[in-house]
MARKOLDO-509437 format. One record per atom (N, C-alpha, C): x, y, z; residue in three letters; atom name; residue number from 0. Coordinates in steps of 0.1 Angstrom, whole numbers, m for minus. Example, Ala and Ser with C-alpha at 12.3 -4.5 7.8 and 13.67 -1.06 7.14 Angstrom:
# residues 2
xx:132&yy:m57&zz:78&rest:ala&atom:N&nr:0
xx:123&yy:m45&zz:78&rest:ala&atom:CA&nr:0
xx:132&yy:m33&zz:78&rest:ala&atom:C&nr:0
xx:128&yy:m22&zz:71&rest:ser&atom:N&nr:1
xx:137&yy:m11&zz:71&rest:ser&atom:CA&nr:1
xx:129&yy:0&zz:79&rest:ser&atom:C&nr:1
***
This chain:
# residues 127
xx:53&yy:m11&zz:64&rest:met&atom:N&nr:0
xx:48&yy:m7&zz:77&rest:met&atom:CA&nr:0
xx:47&yy:8&zz:78&rest:met&atom:C&nr:0
xx:57&yy:15&zz:73&rest:ile&atom:N&nr:1
xx:58&yy:30&zz:74&rest:ile&atom:CA&nr:1
xx:46&yy:36&zz:66&rest:ile&atom:C&nr:1
xx:44&yy:31&zz:54&rest:asp&atom:N&nr:2
xx:33&yy:37&zz:46&rest:asp&atom:CA&nr:2
xx:19&yy:34&zz:52&rest:asp&atom:C&nr:2
xx:17&yy:22&zz:56&rest:tyr&atom:N&nr:3
xx:3&yy:19&zz:62&rest:tyr&atom:CA&nr:3
xx:2&yy:25&zz:76&rest:tyr&atom:C&nr:3
xx:12&yy:27&zz:83&rest:ser&atom:N&nr:4
xx:11&yy:34&zz:96&rest:ser&atom:CA&nr:4
xx:6&yy:49&zz:94&rest:ser&atom:C&nr:4
xx:12&yy:55&zz:84&rest:ile&atom:N&nr:5
xx:7&yy:69&zz:80&rest:ile&atom:CA&nr:5
xx:m7&yy:69&zz:76&rest:ile&atom:C&nr:5
xx:m11&yy:59&zz:67&rest:ile&atom:N&nr:6
xx:m24&yy:58&zz:62&rest:ile&atom:CA&nr:6
xx:m34&yy:56&zz:73&rest:ile&atom:C&nr:6
xx:m31&yy:47&zz:83&rest:val&atom:N&nr:7
xx:m40&yy:45&zz:94&rest:val&atom:CA&nr:7
xx:m42&yy:57&zz:102&rest:val&atom:C&nr:7
xx:m31&yy:64&zz:105&rest:ile&atom:N&nr:8
xx:m32&yy:76&zz:113&rest:ile&atom:CA&nr:8
xx:m41&yy:87&zz:106&rest:ile&atom:C&nr:8
xx:m39&yy:89&zz:94&rest:ile&atom:N&nr:9
xx:m48&yy:98&zz:86&rest:ile&atom:CA&nr:9
xx:m62&yy:93&zz:86&rest:ile&atom:C&nr:9
xx:m64&yy:81&zz:84&rest:asp&atom:N&nr:10
xx:m78&yy:75&zz:84&rest:asp&atom:CA&nr:10
xx:m85&yy:77&zz:97&rest:asp&atom:C&nr:10
xx:m78&yy:75&zz:108&rest:phe&atom:N&nr:11
xx:m83&yy:77&zz:122&rest:phe&atom:CA&nr:11
xx:m87&yy:91&zz:123&rest:phe&atom:C&nr:11
xx:m79&yy:100&zz:119&rest:tyr&atom:N&nr:12
xx:m82&yy:115&zz:120&rest:tyr&atom:CA&nr:12
xx:m95&yy:118&zz:112&rest:tyr&atom:C&nr:12
xx:m95&yy:113&zz:99&rest:leu&atom:N&nr:13
xx:m107&yy:115&zz:91&rest:leu&atom:CA&nr:13
xx:m120&yy:110&zz:97&rest:leu&atom:C&nr:13
xx:m119&yy:98&zz:103&rest:ile&atom:N&nr:14
xx:m131&yy:92&zz:109&rest:ile&atom:CA&nr:14
xx:m135&yy:101&zz:121&rest:ile&atom:C&nr:14
xx:m125&yy:105&zz:129&rest:phe&atom:N&nr:15
xx:m128&yy:114&zz:141&rest:phe&atom:CA&nr:15
xx:m134&yy:127&zz:137&rest:phe&atom:C&nr:15
xx:m128&yy:133&zz:127&rest:ala&atom:N&nr:16
xx:m132&yy:147&zz:122&rest:ala&atom:CA&nr:16
xx:m145&yy:147&zz:115&rest:ala&atom:C&nr:16
xx:m147&yy:137&zz:106&rest:leu&atom:N&nr:17
xx:m159&yy:137&zz:98&rest:leu&atom:CA&nr:17
xx:m170&yy:128&zz:102&rest:leu&atom:C&nr:17
xx:m167&yy:119&zz:111&rest:gly&atom:N&nr:18
xx:m176&yy:108&zz:116&rest:gly&atom:CA&nr:18
xx:m186&yy:114&zz:126&rest:gly&atom:C&nr:18
xx:m195&yy:105&zz:129&rest:glu&atom:N&nr:19
xx:m205&yy:108&zz:139&rest:glu&atom:CA&nr:19
xx:m204&yy:98&zz:151&rest:glu&atom:C&nr:19
xx:m206&yy:103&zz:163&rest:pro&atom:N&nr:20
xx:m205&yy:95&zz:175&rest:pro&atom:CA&nr:20
xx:m214&yy:83&zz:174&rest:pro&atom:C&nr:20
xx:m209&yy:71&zz:178&rest:val&atom:N&nr:21
xx:m217&yy:59&zz:179&rest:val&atom:CA&nr:21
xx:m226&yy:60&zz:191&rest:val&atom:C&nr:21
xx:m239&yy:58&zz:189&rest:ala&atom:N&nr:22
xx:m248&yy:58&zz:201&rest:ala&atom:CA&nr:22
xx:m245&yy:47&zz:211&rest:ala&atom:C&nr:22
xx:m244&yy:51&zz:223&rest:gly&atom:N&nr:23
xx:m242&yy:41&zz:234&rest:gly&atom:CA&nr:23
xx:m227&yy:37&zz:236&rest:gly&atom:C&nr:23
xx:m218&yy:42&zz:227&rest:glu&atom:N&nr:24
xx:m204&yy:38&zz:228&rest:glu&atom:CA&nr:24
xx:m196&yy:51&zz:229&rest:glu&atom:C&nr:24
xx:m192&yy:55&zz:241&rest:pro&atom:N&nr:25
xx:m185&yy:68&zz:242&rest:pro&atom:CA&nr:25
xx:m171&yy:67&zz:235&rest:pro&atom:C&nr:25
xx:m167&yy:78&zz:229&rest:glu&atom:N&nr:26
xx:m155&yy:79&zz:222&rest:glu&atom:CA&nr:26
xx:m153&yy:70&zz:210&rest:glu&atom:C&nr:26
xx:m165&yy:66&zz:204&rest:ser&atom:N&nr:27
xx:m165&yy:58&zz:192&rest:ser&atom:CA&nr:27
xx:m171&yy:66&zz:181&rest:ser&atom:C&nr:27
xx:m165&yy:66&zz:169&rest:tyr&atom:N&nr:28
xx:m170&yy:73&zz:158&rest:tyr&atom:CA&nr:28
xx:m172&yy:64&zz:146&rest:tyr&atom:C&nr:28
xx:m180&yy:68&zz:136&rest:glu&atom:N&nr:29
xx:m182&yy:60&zz:124&rest:glu&atom:CA&nr:29
xx:m185&yy:69&zz:113&rest:glu&atom:C&nr:29
xx:m181&yy:64&zz:101&rest:leu&atom:N&nr:30
xx:m184&yy:71&zz:88&rest:leu&atom:CA&nr:30
xx:m193&yy:61&zz:80&rest:leu&atom:C&nr:30
xx:m204&yy:66&zz:75&rest:asn&atom:N&nr:31
xx:m212&yy:57&zz:67&rest:asn&atom:CA&nr:31
xx:m215&yy:64&zz:54&rest:asn&atom:C&nr:31
xx:m218&yy:55&zz:44&rest:gly&atom:N&nr:32
xx:m221&yy:60&zz:31&rest:gly&atom:CA&nr:32
xx:m210&yy:66&zz:23&rest:gly&atom:C&nr:32
xx:m213&yy:76&zz:15&rest:phe&atom:N&nr:33
xx:m203&yy:83&zz:7&rest:phe&atom:CA&nr:33
xx:m191&yy:88&zz:15&rest:phe&atom:C&nr:33
xx:m193&yy:95&zz:26&rest:pro&atom:N&nr:34
xx:m181&yy:100&zz:34&rest:pro&atom:CA&nr:34
xx:m171&yy:89&zz:38&rest:pro&atom:C&nr:34
xx:m175&yy:77&zz:39&rest:ala&atom:N&nr:35
xx:m166&yy:66&zz:42&rest:ala&atom:CA&nr:35
xx:m156&yy:63&zz:31&rest:ala&atom:C&nr:35
xx:m160&yy:67&zz:19&rest:leu&atom:N&nr:36
xx:m151&yy:65&zz:7&rest:leu&atom:CA&nr:36
xx:m139&yy:74&zz:8&rest:leu&atom:C&nr:36
xx:m140&yy:85&zz:16&rest:ile&atom:N&nr:37
xx:m129&yy:94&zz:17&rest:ile&atom:CA&nr:37
xx:m116&yy:87&zz:23&rest:ile&atom:C&nr:37
xx:m118&yy:77&zz:31&rest:thr&atom:N&nr:38
xx:m107&yy:70&zz:37&rest:thr&atom:CA&nr:38
xx:m98&yy:62&zz:27&rest:thr&atom:C&nr:38
xx:m103&yy:61&zz:15&rest:ile&atom:N&nr:39
xx:m96&yy:54&zz:4&rest:ile&atom:CA&nr:39
xx:m85&yy:64&zz:m1&rest:ile&atom:C&nr:39
xx:m87&yy:77&zz:m1&rest:phe&atom:N&nr:40
xx:m78&yy:86&zz:m7&rest:phe&atom:CA&nr:40
xx:m64&yy:86&zz:m1&rest:phe&atom:C&nr:40
xx:m62&yy:85&zz:12&rest:pro&atom:N&nr:41
xx:m48&yy:84&zz:18&rest:pro&atom:CA&nr:41
xx:m41&yy:72&zz:12&rest:pro&atom:C&nr:41
xx:m48&yy:60&zz:12&rest:trp&atom:N&nr:42
xx:m42&yy:48&zz:6&rest:trp&atom:CA&nr:42
xx:m38&yy:50&zz:m8&rest:trp&atom:C&nr:42
xx:m47&yy:56&zz:m16&rest:phe&atom:N&nr:43
xx:m44&yy:58&zz:m30&rest:phe&atom:CA&nr:43
xx:m32&yy:68&zz:m32&rest:phe&atom:C&nr:43
xx:m32&yy:78&zz:m25&rest:ile&atom:N&nr:44
xx:m21&yy:88&zz:m26&rest:ile&atom:CA&nr:44
xx:m8&yy:83&zz:m21&rest:ile&atom:C&nr:44
xx:m7&yy:77&zz:m9&rest:phe&atom:N&nr:45
xx:5&yy:72&zz:m3&rest:phe&atom:CA&nr:45
xx:11&yy:59&zz:m9&rest:phe&atom:C&nr:45
xx:3&yy:52&zz:m16&rest:thr&atom:N&nr:46
xx:8&yy:40&zz:m22&rest:thr&atom:CA&nr:46
xx:9&yy:42&zz:m38&rest:thr&atom:C&nr:46
xx:m2&yy:42&zz:m44&rest:ile&atom:N&nr:47
xx:m2&yy:43&zz:m59&rest:ile&atom:CA&nr:47
xx:4&yy:55&zz:m65&rest:ile&atom:C&nr:47
xx:m1&yy:67&zz:m60&rest:cys&atom:N&nr:48
xx:4&yy:80&zz:m66&rest:cys&atom:CA&nr:48
xx:19&yy:82&zz:m63&rest:cys&atom:C&nr:48
xx:23&yy:80&zz:m50&rest:phe&atom:N&nr:49
xx:37&yy:82&zz:m47&rest:phe&atom:CA&nr:49
xx:46&yy:73&zz:m55&rest:phe&atom:C&nr:49
xx:42&yy:60&zz:m56&rest:glu&atom:N&nr:50
xx:50&yy:51&zz:m63&rest:glu&atom:CA&nr:50
xx:51&yy:54&zz:m78&rest:glu&atom:C&nr:50
xx:40&yy:58&zz:m84&rest:tyr&atom:N&nr:51
xx:40&yy:61&zz:m98&rest:tyr&atom:CA&nr:51
xx:47&yy:74&zz:m101&rest:tyr&atom:C&nr:51
xx:45&yy:85&zz:m94&rest:phe&atom:N&nr:52
xx:51&yy:98&zz:m96&rest:phe&atom:CA&nr:52
xx:65&yy:100&zz:m91&rest:phe&atom:C&nr:52
xx:68&yy:94&zz:m79&rest:leu&atom:N&nr:53
xx:80&yy:95&zz:m73&rest:leu&atom:CA&nr:53
xx:90&yy:83&zz:m74&rest:leu&atom:C&nr:53
xx:85&yy:72&zz:m79&rest:gly&atom:N&nr:54
xx:93&yy:60&zz:m81&rest:gly&atom:CA&nr:54
xx:93&yy:50&zz:m70&rest:gly&atom:C&nr:54
xx:88&yy:55&zz:m58&rest:ser&atom:N&nr:55
xx:86&yy:45&zz:m47&rest:ser&atom:CA&nr:55
xx:77&yy:52&zz:m37&rest:ser&atom:C&nr:55
xx:71&yy:44&zz:m28&rest:thr&atom:N&nr:56
xx:63&yy:49&zz:m17&rest:thr&atom:CA&nr:56
xx:73&yy:55&zz:m7&rest:thr&atom:C&nr:56
xx:67&yy:63&zz:3&rest:leu&atom:N&nr:57
xx:76&yy:69&zz:13&rest:leu&atom:CA&nr:57
xx:84&yy:59&zz:21&rest:leu&atom:C&nr:57
xx:77&yy:48&zz:25&rest:gly&atom:N&nr:58
xx:84&yy:38&zz:33&rest:gly&atom:CA&nr:58
xx:95&yy:31&zz:25&rest:gly&atom:C&nr:58
xx:92&yy:28&zz:12&rest:asn&atom:N&nr:59
xx:103&yy:21&zz:4&rest:asn&atom:CA&nr:59
xx:114&yy:31&zz:1&rest:asn&atom:C&nr:59
xx:111&yy:44&zz:m1&rest:gly&atom:N&nr:60
xx:121&yy:53&zz:m3&rest:gly&atom:CA&nr:60
xx:130&yy:55&zz:8&rest:gly&atom:C&nr:60
xx:125&yy:55&zz:20&rest:ile&atom:N&nr:61
xx:133&yy:56&zz:33&rest:ile&atom:CA&nr:61
xx:143&yy:45&zz:34&rest:ile&atom:C&nr:61
xx:139&yy:32&zz:30&rest:val&atom:N&nr:62
xx:148&yy:21&zz:31&rest:val&atom:CA&nr:62
xx:155&yy:18&zz:18&rest:val&atom:C&nr:62
xx:154&yy:26&zz:8&rest:gly&atom:N&nr:63
xx:161&yy:25&zz:m4&rest:gly&atom:CA&nr:63
xx:156&yy:14&zz:m14&rest:gly&atom:C&nr:63
xx:143&yy:12&zz:m14&rest:leu&atom:N&nr:64
xx:138&yy:2&zz:m23&rest:leu&atom:CA&nr:64
xx:129&yy:9&zz:m33&rest:leu&atom:C&nr:64
xx:127&yy:3&zz:m45&rest:lys&atom:N&nr:65
xx:118&yy:7&zz:m55&rest:lys&atom:CA&nr:65
xx:114&yy:m4&zz:m64&rest:lys&atom:C&nr:65
xx:101&yy:m4&zz:m69&rest:pro&atom:N&nr:66
xx:97&yy:m14&zz:m78&rest:pro&atom:CA&nr:66
xx:101&yy:m10&zz:m93&rest:pro&atom:C&nr:66
xx:104&yy:m20&zz:m100&rest:val&atom:N&nr:67
xx:107&yy:m18&zz:m115&rest:val&atom:CA&nr:67
xx:100&yy:m29&zz:m122&rest:val&atom:C&nr:67
xx:99&yy:m27&zz:m136&rest:ala&atom:N&nr:68
xx:93&yy:m37&zz:m144&rest:ala&atom:CA&nr:68
xx:101&yy:m50&zz:m144&rest:ala&atom:C&nr:68
xx:95&yy:m62&zz:m143&rest:glu&atom:N&nr:69
xx:102&yy:m74&zz:m142&rest:glu&atom:CA&nr:69
xx:111&yy:m77&zz:m154&rest:glu&atom:C&nr:69
xx:107&yy:m73&zz:m166&rest:asp&atom:N&nr:70
xx:115&yy:m75&zz:m178&rest:asp&atom:CA&nr:70
xx:126&yy:m65&zz:m180&rest:asp&atom:C&nr:70
xx:128&yy:m56&zz:m170&rest:asn&atom:N&nr:71
xx:138&yy:m46&zz:m170&rest:asn&atom:CA&nr:71
xx:137&yy:m36&zz:m182&rest:asn&atom:C&nr:71
xx:125&yy:m36&zz:m188&rest:ser&atom:N&nr:72
xx:123&yy:m27&zz:m200&rest:ser&atom:CA&nr:72
xx:123&yy:m12&zz:m196&rest:ser&atom:C&nr:72
xx:120&yy:m10&zz:m183&rest:thr&atom:N&nr:73
xx:120&yy:4&zz:m178&rest:thr&atom:CA&nr:73
xx:122&yy:4&zz:m163&rest:thr&atom:C&nr:73
xx:128&yy:14&zz:m159&rest:met&atom:N&nr:74
xx:131&yy:15&zz:m144&rest:met&atom:CA&nr:74
xx:118&yy:21&zz:m137&rest:met&atom:C&nr:74
xx:109&yy:26&zz:m145&rest:lys&atom:N&nr:75
xx:97&yy:32&zz:m138&rest:lys&atom:CA&nr:75
xx:85&yy:23&zz:m142&rest:lys&atom:C&nr:75
xx:77&yy:20&zz:m132&rest:ile&atom:N&nr:76
xx:65&yy:11&zz:m134&rest:ile&atom:CA&nr:76
xx:54&yy:20&zz:m139&rest:ile&atom:C&nr:76
xx:44&yy:14&zz:m145&rest:thr&atom:N&nr:77
xx:32&yy:21&zz:m150&rest:thr&atom:CA&nr:77
xx:22&yy:23&zz:m138&rest:thr&atom:C&nr:77
xx:13&yy:32&zz:m141&rest:phe&atom:N&nr:78
xx:2&yy:34&zz:m131&rest:phe&atom:CA&nr:78
xx:m5&yy:21&zz:m128&rest:phe&atom:C&nr:78
xx:m8&yy:14&zz:m139&rest:ile&atom:N&nr:79
xx:m16&yy:1&zz:m137&rest:ile&atom:CA&nr:79
xx:m8&yy:m9&zz:m129&rest:ile&atom:C&nr:79
xx:5&yy:m10&zz:m132&rest:gln&atom:N&nr:80
xx:14&yy:m19&zz:m124&rest:gln&atom:CA&nr:80
xx:14&yy:m15&zz:m109&rest:gln&atom:C&nr:80
xx:14&yy:m2&zz:m106&rest:ser&atom:N&nr:81
xx:14&yy:2&zz:m92&rest:ser&atom:CA&nr:81
xx:0&yy:m1&zz:m86&rest:ser&atom:C&nr:81
xx:m11&yy:1&zz:m93&rest:leu&atom:N&nr:82
xx:m24&yy:m3&zz:m88&rest:leu&atom:CA&nr:82
xx:m25&yy:m18&zz:m86&rest:leu&atom:C&nr:82
xx:m20&yy:m26&zz:m95&rest:gln&atom:N&nr:83
xx:m21&yy:m40&zz:m93&rest:gln&atom:CA&nr:83
xx:m13&yy:m45&zz:m81&rest:gln&atom:C&nr:83
xx:m1&yy:m39&zz:m79&rest:arg&atom:N&nr:84
xx:8&yy:m43&zz:m68&rest:arg&atom:CA&nr:84
xx:0&yy:m40&zz:m55&rest:arg&atom:C&nr:84
xx:m7&yy:m29&zz:m54&rest:his&atom:N&nr:85
xx:m13&yy:m25&zz:m41&rest:his&atom:CA&nr:85
xx:m27&yy:m30&zz:m39&rest:his&atom:C&nr:85
xx:m34&yy:m34&zz:m50&rest:leu&atom:N&nr:86
xx:m47&yy:m40&zz:m48&rest:leu&atom:CA&nr:86
xx:m46&yy:m53&zz:m40&rest:leu&atom:C&nr:86
xx:m34&yy:m60&zz:m41&rest:leu&atom:N&nr:87
xx:m32&yy:m73&zz:m35&rest:leu&atom:CA&nr:87
xx:m25&yy:m71&zz:m21&rest:leu&atom:C&nr:87
xx:m23&yy:m59&zz:m17&rest:asp&atom:N&nr:88
xx:m17&yy:m57&zz:m3&rest:asp&atom:CA&nr:88
xx:m25&yy:m64&zz:8&rest:asp&atom:C&nr:88
xx:m38&yy:m63&zz:8&rest:pro&atom:N&nr:89
xx:m45&yy:m70&zz:19&rest:pro&atom:CA&nr:89
xx:m42&yy:m85&zz:19&rest:pro&atom:C&nr:89
xx:m41&yy:m91&zz:8&rest:val&atom:N&nr:90
xx:m38&yy:m106&zz:7&rest:val&atom:CA&nr:90
xx:m24&yy:m108&zz:12&rest:val&atom:C&nr:90
xx:m15&yy:m100&zz:7&rest:asp&atom:N&nr:91
xx:0&yy:m102&zz:11&rest:asp&atom:CA&nr:91
xx:2&yy:m99&zz:26&rest:asp&atom:C&nr:91
xx:m6&yy:m91&zz:31&rest:met&atom:N&nr:92
xx:m4&yy:m87&zz:46&rest:met&atom:CA&nr:92
xx:m13&yy:m96&zz:55&rest:met&atom:C&nr:92
xx:m21&yy:m105&zz:49&rest:phe&atom:N&nr:93
xx:m29&yy:m113&zz:57&rest:phe&atom:CA&nr:93
xx:m21&yy:m121&zz:67&rest:phe&atom:C&nr:93
xx:m27&yy:m123&zz:79&rest:phe&atom:N&nr:94
xx:m21&yy:m130&zz:90&rest:phe&atom:CA&nr:94
xx:m7&yy:m124&zz:93&rest:phe&atom:C&nr:94
xx:m6&yy:m111&zz:95&rest:leu&atom:N&nr:95
xx:6&yy:m104&zz:99&rest:leu&atom:CA&nr:95
xx:17&yy:m105&zz:88&rest:leu&atom:C&nr:95
xx:13&yy:m106&zz:76&rest:gly&atom:N&nr:96
xx:22&yy:m106&zz:65&rest:gly&atom:CA&nr:96
xx:28&yy:m120&zz:61&rest:gly&atom:C&nr:96
xx:22&yy:m130&zz:68&rest:leu&atom:N&nr:97
xx:27&yy:m144&zz:66&rest:leu&atom:CA&nr:97
xx:25&yy:m148&zz:51&rest:leu&atom:C&nr:97
xx:14&yy:m145&zz:45&rest:val&atom:N&nr:98
xx:11&yy:m149&zz:31&rest:val&atom:CA&nr:98
xx:22&yy:m143&zz:22&rest:val&atom:C&nr:98
xx:24&yy:m130&zz:23&rest:gly&atom:N&nr:99
xx:34&yy:m123&zz:15&rest:gly&atom:CA&nr:99
xx:48&yy:m129&zz:17&rest:gly&atom:C&nr:99
xx:51&yy:m131&zz:30&rest:tyr&atom:N&nr:100
xx:65&yy:m137&zz:33&rest:tyr&atom:CA&nr:100
xx:66&yy:m151&zz:27&rest:tyr&atom:C&nr:100
xx:57&yy:m159&zz:28&rest:leu&atom:N&nr:101
xx:58&yy:m173&zz:23&rest:leu&atom:CA&nr:101
xx:59&yy:m173&zz:7&rest:leu&atom:C&nr:101
xx:51&yy:m164&zz:1&rest:val&atom:N&nr:102
xx:51&yy:m163&zz:m14&rest:val&atom:CA&nr:102
xx:65&yy:m158&zz:m18&rest:val&atom:C&nr:102
xx:70&yy:m148&zz:m11&rest:met&atom:N&nr:103
xx:84&yy:m142&zz:m15&rest:met&atom:CA&nr:103
xx:95&yy:m153&zz:m13&rest:met&atom:C&nr:103
xx:94&yy:m160&zz:m2&rest:lys&atom:N&nr:104
xx:104&yy:m170&zz:1&rest:lys&atom:CA&nr:104
xx:104&yy:m182&zz:m9&rest:lys&atom:C&nr:104
xx:92&yy:m184&zz:m14&rest:asn&atom:N&nr:105
xx:91&yy:m196&zz:m24&rest:asn&atom:CA&nr:105
xx:91&yy:m191&zz:m38&rest:asn&atom:C&nr:105
xx:96&yy:m179&zz:m41&rest:asn&atom:N&nr:106
xx:96&yy:m174&zz:m54&rest:asn&atom:CA&nr:106
xx:111&yy:m170&zz:m57&rest:asn&atom:C&nr:106
xx:116&yy:m174&zz:m68&rest:thr&atom:N&nr:107
xx:130&yy:m172&zz:m72&rest:thr&atom:CA&nr:107
xx:134&yy:m157&zz:m73&rest:thr&atom:C&nr:107
xx:124&yy:m149&zz:m76&rest:lys&atom:N&nr:108
xx:127&yy:m134&zz:m77&rest:lys&atom:CA&nr:108
xx:123&yy:m126&zz:m65&rest:lys&atom:C&nr:108
xx:118&yy:m133&zz:m54&rest:gly&atom:N&nr:109
xx:115&yy:m127&zz:m42&rest:gly&atom:CA&nr:109
xx:102&yy:m118&zz:m43&rest:gly&atom:C&nr:109
xx:93&yy:m121&zz:m52&rest:gln&atom:N&nr:110
xx:81&yy:m113&zz:m54&rest:gln&atom:CA&nr:110
xx:70&yy:m118&zz:m45&rest:gln&atom:C&nr:110
xx:62&yy:m108&zz:m41&rest:arg&atom:N&nr:111
xx:50&yy:m111&zz:m34&rest:arg&atom:CA&nr:111
xx:39&yy:m112&zz:m45&rest:arg&atom:C&nr:111
xx:26&yy:m115&zz:m40&rest:leu&atom:N&nr:112
xx:15&yy:m117&zz:m50&rest:leu&atom:CA&nr:112
xx:13&yy:m105&zz:m59&rest:leu&atom:C&nr:112
xx:13&yy:m93&zz:m53&rest:gly&atom:N&nr:113
xx:11&yy:m81&zz:m60&rest:gly&atom:CA&nr:113
xx:21&yy:m79&zz:m71&rest:gly&atom:C&nr:113
xx:34&yy:m82&zz:m68&rest:asp&atom:N&nr:114
xx:44&yy:m81&zz:m78&rest:asp&atom:CA&nr:114
xx:43&yy:m91&zz:m89&rest:asp&atom:C&nr:114
xx:39&yy:m103&zz:m86&rest:ile&atom:N&nr:115
xx:37&yy:m113&zz:m96&rest:ile&atom:CA&nr:115
xx:26&yy:m109&zz:m106&rest:ile&atom:C&nr:115
xx:15&yy:m104&zz:m100&rest:trp&atom:N&nr:116
xx:4&yy:m100&zz:m109&rest:trp&atom:CA&nr:116
xx:8&yy:m88&zz:m118&rest:trp&atom:C&nr:116
xx:15&yy:m78&zz:m112&rest:ala&atom:N&nr:117
xx:19&yy:m66&zz:m119&rest:ala&atom:CA&nr:117
xx:32&yy:m68&zz:m128&rest:ala&atom:C&nr:117
xx:38&yy:m80&zz:m126&rest:lys&atom:N&nr:118
xx:50&yy:m82&zz:m134&rest:lys&atom:CA&nr:118
xx:61&yy:m72&zz:m130&rest:lys&atom:C&nr:118
xx:63&yy:m71&zz:m117&rest:thr&atom:N&nr:119
xx:73&yy:m61&zz:m112&rest:thr&atom:CA&nr:119
xx:82&yy:m69&zz:m102&rest:thr&atom:C&nr:119
xx:94&yy:m63&zz:m99&rest:ile&atom:N&nr:120
xx:103&yy:m68&zz:m89&rest:ile&atom:CA&nr:120
xx:107&yy:m55&zz:m81&rest:ile&atom:C&nr:120
xx:111&yy:m57&zz:m68&rest:val&atom:N&nr:121
xx:115&yy:m46&zz:m60&rest:val&atom:CA&nr:121
xx:130&yy:m47&zz:m59&rest:val&atom:C&nr:121
xx:137&yy:m36&zz:m62&rest:ile&atom:N&nr:122
xx:152&yy:m36&zz:m61&rest:ile&atom:CA&nr:122
xx:157&yy:m26&zz:m51&rest:ile&atom:C&nr:122
xx:169&yy:m28&zz:m46&rest:lys&atom:N&nr:123
xx:175&yy:m19&zz:m37&rest:lys&atom:CA&nr:123
xx:183&yy:m9&zz:m46&rest:lys&atom:C&nr:123
xx:180&yy:4&zz:m45&rest:tyr&atom:N&nr:124
xx:187&yy:13&zz:m54&rest:tyr&atom:CA&nr:124
xx:197&yy:22&zz:m47&rest:tyr&atom:C&nr:124
xx:199&yy:21&zz:m34&rest:arg&atom:N&nr:125
xx:209&yy:27&zz:m27&rest:arg&atom:CA&nr:125
xx:212&yy:20&zz:m14&rest:arg&atom:C&nr:125
xx:224&yy:22&zz:m9&rest:asn&atom:N&nr:126
xx:228&yy:15&zz:4&rest:asn&atom:CA&nr:126
xx:225&yy:23&zz:16&rest:asn&atom:C&nr:126
***
């Protein structure tokens, strides 16, 4: 929730700053075409890049969690594993996170779909 709250705030700012007012709808803005792709960058930086370069996302770091390779071969996940984990975030978060919750509760390793695909697990690294 921490990570995606930051991403949404940044995206709202980008849409307001770079977007164009919607005709007939006061206080509404939109981004179309290539400029709309700019909103992907905060997601990419705050999830994949932070996780790969720093070991965890900002939100996971605050609560003391980090992803590691499922086979424990390394404590640092690869860039591809981080990408795989987060490409499935929309599915895991569907219906207020119910999909991710149900998958985690019915998985012996507590993995969500993104972790299963990336072959990662999330561990607590500090109290």
